[in-house]
N, C-alpha and C positions, 0 to 999 in steps of 0.2 A: 587796237588790239590790246585789251587790258592785261593779258598775260605777259606782255613785254614792257609794260609801263614801269618806270623807276623814277624816284625823286632824288634830286641833288639839292639839298636845302629846301627852299620853297619852289624850286624849279622842277616842273613835271616834264618828263621826257616820254614821248609815245613809245620809244624803244631805246635801248642802251647804246646805239651805234651813232657816233658823231665823227666829224672830220677835224683833224688837227690844224691849228694855226700855222700858216706859212706853207701849207700844202694844198690848199683848196681855194686860194684867193678870197673873193667875197661871195663865192657860191655862183655868181653869174657865169663864171667861166665853165661851169659844169652842167648848165641847164640843157645843153644839147645831148648830154649823155644819160642823165638820170633825172628822176622826179624827186626834187629836193624835199618834198613833203613826206617822203618815206623815211627821212632821217630823224633821229632824235634831236639833233642840233648841228650847227655849223660854227666852228670857232674861226672867225675871220683873221686875216693876217695881222701881224703885230702892229700896234698903233702907238705912236708916241706923241708927246705934246707938240713938238715942232717937227717940220718935215725933215726927213733924213735921206741922203742920197745912197746910203749903203756903202759897202766896201768896194775897192777896185776889183776889176776882173783880172784873172780868173777867180771865181768864188764858189765854184762847185766842182767836185771831182768824184768819179765813180770809184767804188772800192768793192772787194769781194763781198757779195751779199749785202751791199749797202751803199751809202753815199756820204760824202763830206760836204758841208756847206758853210760858207761864211758870208752870207748875203748882207748881214749887218742891219737888219730891220728897216730896209728901204720902204718908205711910205710917205705920203704927203701930209701927214699930221692929223691930229684928231679933229681940228676944225674943218678940214676938207672932208673928212669922213662924215661929219655931221651934216654938212651942207650939200655934198655931192653923192656920197655913197649910200648913206642911210636911206634917202628917198627911193633909191633903186631896189633895195633889199628888204625894206621893212614889212612888205606884205607877203613874204615867203611864209608858207605854212609849216614852219619849223622854228626852233629856238635859235636866235642869232646871238652869239656871245662874242664880245670883243676882247681880244688879247691886249692887255695894257702893259707897256714897257716904259722904262725911264732910266735916267742916269743919276737922279737924286730923288730923295723922298718927295720933295716938292713937285717934281715932274709927275710922279705917279698920282699924287693928290689932284693936281690941276687937270691932268688928263682924265681922271675919273670924274671929276666935277663936270666936265664938258659932256659926259655921257649920261649922267644921272637922270636928266629929264626926258630921255628917249624912251617912249612907252614900249616900243617893240624890241628893246634890248633888255632882257630880264636878268642878265648876269654878266659879270666880267671875269676874266682870267688874268690874274696878276703874274706876269712873267718875272720871277725874282732871280733869273739867271743873267740879268743885265749887269754890266759893270757899274759899280758905285764910284763915280768919279771923285767923290769926297773921301773915299777910302783907298785911293791909289789904284782903282780899277778892279778891285776884288768884287765878284758878283754878290748881290744882296743875299742870294740863297745859299751861300756857302758857310754862313754862321747863323746860329740861333738868334743872336742879338740883332743883326742887321735885317734878317727876315722878319723878326717880330716887329721891328721898328716900322717897316714899310706897311705891313699888314695892319698894325694898330692905327697908323695915320689914315690909311684908306678906309678902314672900317668906320672911322668917325664921320666920313662924308658920304658913305655909300650904304644904303639900307636894303639893297637887293641882294641876290645870291652872289657871294664872293668866293671864287675858286682861286686857289694859289697853285701855280705850276712850279714844281720842285726841280731843282738841278740834281742830277745824279753824281755830279763831280764833288762829292763830299765823303767824309769818313763814315757818318751815320745818318742816313736819310730819315730814319724814324725819329731821331732827335729833332730834326728840322720840322718834320710834320707835326710833332707834339707842340712845338713852339708856336707855329702859326695857328694851330687849333686853339691854343690858349688865348690868342689875341682876336679870336672871332671869325676865323675862316670857316665857311660853311662846307668846304670840300677842298681836297687836294687833288691835283692832276699830276701824274708821273708815269714815265720819266721824260725829261727833256733830253737833248742830245748829249752824248759823251764827247769829251775833248779828244781829238785825234789829229793825225796829219798824214799826208801822202807825199811821196817823193818821186820825181821823174829821174830815174837812174841815168838815162842817156844825157839829159841836160844838167844833171846833178844839182837840181834845185827843187824847192817845194812846189807842189801842184797848185796851191792856193796862194793868192797874193798876201794873205794874212798869216801864212805859214801853217797855223793850226785852224781847225774848224770843228763843227759839230757833226759827230757820226750818228747816223740813223739807219733804219732798215732792218731786215730780218736778222742781221748779225748781232744786234743788241738785245734781241728778245729774251734770251735766258737770264741776262742780268736784270732787265726790266721786270721780268716776272718775279725774280727773287726780291727786288726792292718793293714791289707792290705787296707781296706776301708779308714782308717785314713791317711795312707801314700799317697793314691791316691789323696786325697784332698790337699796334701802338696807339691808334686813334679810334675815336667813335664816329667821326664825321665820314661821309661817303668818299670813296676813292674813284677817280677816273683814271683808268689804266691805259698806257700806250707804250709803244716801243717795239717796232718790228711786226706789227699785226698786218697780215696779208690775206687772211681768209677767216671763215667762221670758226674753224678749230682754234686758231690763235686767240680769237675773241673769247671763246668759252674758257680757255686756259686762264686768261686774265681775270675773268669773272670768278672762276673757282679759287683763284689766288686771293680774291677779296675786292675786286673792282665792281662797283655798282653800275658803271658804264665804261665805255672805251672810246678812244679816238683812233682813227685810221690816218696815218700820216704819209710817209714816203711812198707807200704802195699806190696812192692816188695818181702818182706820176706814171706808173706802169700800167695800171688798169683803172680808168676813170669810173668804172661801174662797180668797183670792189665793195664800196660801202653798202649798197643795196643788196649785193650778193651775200654779204655777211648777215644782214637782217634776215634774209630768206633761209640762210644756213642755220641760224640760231633757232628759228621756228621749227625747222625740220628736226633739229637735235632734240628740242623739247617734245615733239610728237613721238620721236623714236624711243625716247626714254620715259614716256608717259609722265612728263613733268608739267604740272599745272601752271607754274609761274616762274619767271626768271629769278625771282627772289629766293627760290629754293636752291639756286645754284651759288649765290654770292657767298664767297668764303667757305663753301662746302667741300673743302679738300680733305680727302681721307689720308691722314698722315699717321 
């Protein structure tokens, strides 16, 4: 359906609705619920160079209108992904995008190099919210210098579509977006989770083993919308918006704020069919308002 097609760099999406990394597994877990070919793309769970066991339990906690997680990028490593996961998912009729994470610039580069030759992986998403162990644990995405460093290094070894996932835990997210654009990012995706915590008052202890974790869900949507709008004013590359999207109306709001596409995250846990319902809802919205193309909505906010 051409009226829903959008481009993220050289990546063509049949529609702007995708699923967020860490909330949709590898897609295989959702085939009993939806037709994956109806999605614009799937961002698979975070992938690192070496296997990671993740953080100790408990590592998830429900909050009002959202949830906290501190899973810790549990995965079997990029080489397992290439040998065991990729053969299972490569024929899906949608874009499969790998979320790449690391603790050093070298980790990001080596992980990316392992993915370059996979024909059915047309793009990667760099998660720069990971702690940089060489900088005392500060996330790459919290400073222009470190975000630029990792994007520049990965750009040198990766010639497909490069998406950079931005952390919202910064003073000026637009400044970070401009920095990664300058180093060759084809797109930015935002926002990742906000740092938060939950306390069990009866036990007088944190609900997460790591004390703090990433807050997601409908509660973060107003802040995420604001950040997408700010970044849209600052960069020329396409934006993929996310943060509390639970229905078609939320998706339209992100598109009006400047998103060329969106990712559905936490709400996949509540309603596994939500992503295709959003596709249908966007189409109905275009029909109702006599809009020919989704492009007519991107950033078209009346202020």
